[in-house]
C-alpha positions in Angstrom: 18.6 -25.8 77.5 19.7 -28.3 74.9 23.0 -30.2 75.2 25.6 -30.8 72.4 24.9 -34.1 70.6 28.6 -35.0 70.8 29.2 -33.6 74.3 26.2 -34.3 76.5 27.7 -32.5 79.4 27.8 -29.2 77.5 24.7 -27.0 77.3 24.3 -24.9 74.1 21.8 -22.6 72.4 23.2 -23.1 68.9 22.0 -25.8 66.4 23.4 -27.0 63.1 21.8 -24.9 60.3 21.5 -28.1 58.2 20.4 -30.9 60.4 19.2 -29.0 63.5 21.3 -30.9 66.1 22.5 -28.8 69.0 26.3 -28.1 68.9 28.8 -26.7 71.3 31.6 -24.2 70.4 34.1 -27.1 69.9 31.8 -28.7 67.3 30.8 -25.6 65.4 32.0 -24.9 61.9 31.2 -21.5 60.5 29.8 -21.5 56.9 28.1 -18.9 54.7 24.7 -20.5 55.8 25.4 -20.6 59.5 27.0 -22.9 62.0 27.3 -26.6 60.9 28.0 -29.7 62.9 31.2 -31.7 61.9 29.2 -34.2 59.8 27.3 -31.6 57.8 30.4 -29.4 57.4 32.1 -32.3 55.6 29.2 -32.7 53.1 30.0 -31.4 49.6 26.4 -31.5 48.3 25.5 -28.0 47.0 22.6 -26.4 48.8 20.4 -23.5 47.8 20.9 -20.6 50.2 20.5 -16.9 50.5 24.1 -16.5 49.3 24.9 -19.4 46.9 23.0 -19.9 43.6 23.8 -19.3 40.0 20.1 -18.7 39.1 19.4 -15.5 37.4 17.0 -13.1 39.1 14.4 -13.1 36.4 11.5 -11.8 38.5 13.7 -9.0 40.0 14.8 -7.9 36.5 11.1 -7.9 35.3 10.0 -5.8 38.3 12.8 -3.3 37.8 11.9 -3.0 34.1 8.2 -2.5 34.9 9.0 0.2 37.4 11.3 2.0 35.0 8.7 1.8 32.2 6.0 3.2 34.4 8.4 6.0 35.5 9.1 6.9 31.9 5.4 6.8 31.1 4.4 8.9 34.1 7.2 11.4 33.3 5.8 12.0 29.8 2.4 12.7 31.4 3.6 15.3 33.9 4.6 13.0 36.7 8.4 13.5 36.7 9.9 15.1 39.7 6.7 16.3 41.2 4.2 14.7 43.6 1.6 16.9 42.0 2.0 15.2 38.6 -1.2 14.1 36.9 -0.3 10.4 36.9 0.8 10.5 40.5 -2.4 12.2 41.5 -4.6 9.8 39.6 -2.8 6.5 40.6 -0.9 7.3 43.8 -2.0 6.1 47.2 -4.5 8.5 48.7 -6.9 7.6 51.5 -10.1 9.4 50.4 -9.7 8.0 46.8 -9.3 4.4 48.2 -12.3 5.0 50.4 -14.3 6.0 47.2 -13.5 2.6 45.7 -10.3 3.2 43.8 -8.7 0.0 45.2 -6.1 -0.2 42.4 -4.2 2.6 44.0 -3.0 0.1 46.7 -1.0 -1.5 43.9 -0.3 1.2 41.3 1.2 3.5 43.9 4.0 1.0 44.4 5.1 1.4 40.8 5.2 5.2 40.7 8.1 7.4 41.7 8.4 11.2 42.1 11.9 11.6 40.6 15.1 10.1 39.4 16.7 9.9 42.9 13.6 8.2 44.2 13.4 5.5 41.6 17.2 5.1 41.4 17.5 4.4 45.1 14.6 2.0 45.2 15.7 0.1 42.1 19.3 -0.2 43.3 18.1 -1.8 46.6 15.6 -4.0 44.8 18.4 -5.3 42.5 20.6 -6.0 45.5 17.9 -7.8 47.5 16.6 -9.6 44.5 20.0 -11.1 43.7 20.3 -12.2 47.3 16.8 -13.5 47.8 15.2 -14.7 44.5 17.8 -17.5 43.8 17.1 -18.9 47.2 13.3 -19.0 47.0 12.6 -19.0 43.3 10.9 -16.3 41.0 7.3 -17.3 41.8 7.7 -17.1 45.6 9.8 -14.0 45.2 7.1 -12.3 43.1 4.4 -13.3 45.5 6.5 -12.0 48.4 7.0 -8.7 46.6 3.3 -8.0 46.1 2.4 -9.1 49.6 5.0 -6.6 50.9 3.7 -3.9 48.5 0.2 -4.3 49.8 1.3 -4.4 53.4 3.2 -1.2 52.8 0.1 0.5 51.4 -1.8 -0.5 54.5 0.9 0.9 56.7 1.0 4.2 54.7 -2.8 4.6 55.0 -2.7 3.7 58.7 -0.3 6.5 59.6 -1.0 9.1 56.9 -4.3 8.4 55.0 -4.6 11.9 53.6 -1.0 12.1 52.2 -0.3 11.3 48.5 2.1 8.3 48.7 4.1 6.7 45.9 7.1 4.4 45.6 8.3 0.8 45.7 9.9 1.3 49.2 7.1 -0.6 51.0 7.8 -3.7 48.8 11.6 -3.2 49.1 11.3 -3.0 52.9 9.3 -6.2 52.8 12.2 -7.9 50.9 14.6 -6.7 53.6 12.4 -8.1 56.3 12.3 -11.5 54.5 16.0 -11.6 54.1 16.4 -10.7 57.8 14.3 -13.6 59.1 15.7 -16.1 56.6 19.2 -15.3 57.6 18.4 -15.8 61.2 16.7 -19.1 60.4 20.0 -20.2 58.9 22.1 -19.2 61.8 23.5 -16.1 60.1 23.6 -12.9 62.2 21.7 -10.2 60.1 23.6 -7.5 61.9 26.9 -8.9 60.8 25.6 -9.8 57.3 24.6 -6.2 56.6 20.8 -6.4 56.2 20.2 -5.4 59.8 22.1 -2.1 59.6 20.5 -1.5 56.2 17.0 -1.8 57.7 17.9 0.4 60.7 19.5 3.1 58.5 16.6 3.3 56.1 14.1 3.4 58.9 16.0 6.2 60.6 16.1 8.2 57.4 12.3 8.1 57.2 12.1 10.1 60.4 14.3 13.0 59.2 12.3 16.2 58.7 11.7 17.6 55.3 12.1 14.4 53.3 8.4 13.5 52.9 9.0 9.8 53.4 6.2 7.4 54.3 7.2 5.9 57.6 4.0 3.9 57.7 4.7 2.4 54.2 8.2 1.3 55.3 7.1 -0.2 58.6 4.0 -1.9 57.0 6.1 -3.4 54.2 8.8 -4.5 56.6 6.3 -6.4 58.9 4.4 -7.9 56.0 7.5 -9.1 54.2 9.1 -10.5 57.4 5.9 -12.4 58.2 5.7 -13.8 54.6 9.4 -14.6 54.5 9.2 -16.5 57.8 6.4 -18.6 56.6 7.8 -19.2 53.2 11.1 -20.3 54.7 9.4 -22.8 57.1 7.2 -24.2 54.3 10.1 -24.4 51.8 12.1 -26.5 54.3 9.4 -29.1 54.2 8.1 -28.9 50.6 9.4 -27.7 47.2 5.9 -26.8 46.0 5.0 -23.2 45.3 1.3 -23.3 45.9 1.3 -23.0 49.7 3.9 -20.2 49.9 2.0 -18.3 47.2 -1.3 -18.8 49.1 0.4 -17.4 52.2 1.4 -14.3 50.4 -2.0 -13.9 48.9 -3.6 -14.2 52.3 -1.2 -11.6 53.7 -2.0 -9.3 50.8 -5.7 -9.8 51.1 -5.5 -9.0 54.9 -3.6 -5.8 54.0 -6.3 -4.8 51.5 -9.1 -5.5 53.9 -7.2 -3.5 56.6 -6.8 -0.6 54.2 -10.5 -0.4 53.4 -11.3 -0.7 57.1 -9.3 2.4 58.1 -10.0 4.8 55.3 
């Protein structure tokens, strides 16, 4: 086990969230971005974190607008409030249709919703997570993460229920939750104390309640895909400000999800 850099006789499992040096309880200073050593705690330089940024969530807003516009359009075509609506049938996720070559359903299903409560809940969580996450990683990385999570959610839904008609942005939303979870842990913030851990647990549990017709596979697939993408993005961003590599990672995860989807249907 590592020892405190200021007290070599004290073992510790905690490191400064800024410089990475091991610190004992006497040297820890709690901050919104995790524990800091005395030197880093005295620094006044502003850092971009999951909690501190004045950047506006442009990508989040655009995604919400797109979801709402698609919902309004599908409602006018008989999709409102019914999983049997024509638009939902034609563009929702359905294993046999994907197997027949309708690959676009892997994406379009993530922008369709079966009712006001469905879209309202998903958009509320998306707004909350977007305001937390997008300022920390930027709109380009955020958008790439969103679509990687969406495709991973589609893969999970097909894996567990290939013959069910599935719609909704919850796979992508769960991916964002997974990304926030791993990024908070990387910064020394306890996700269970910060609220994202209980939020994930609660929403996963709701998916197992009878009679709600919720895609558990979509939730789990999105969560895993988003957590993986978020973990890699966070590691890459710590070493480089460029967006090419994080986007490439998300594209690779999305492509793997697409390949997996076609392999199982």
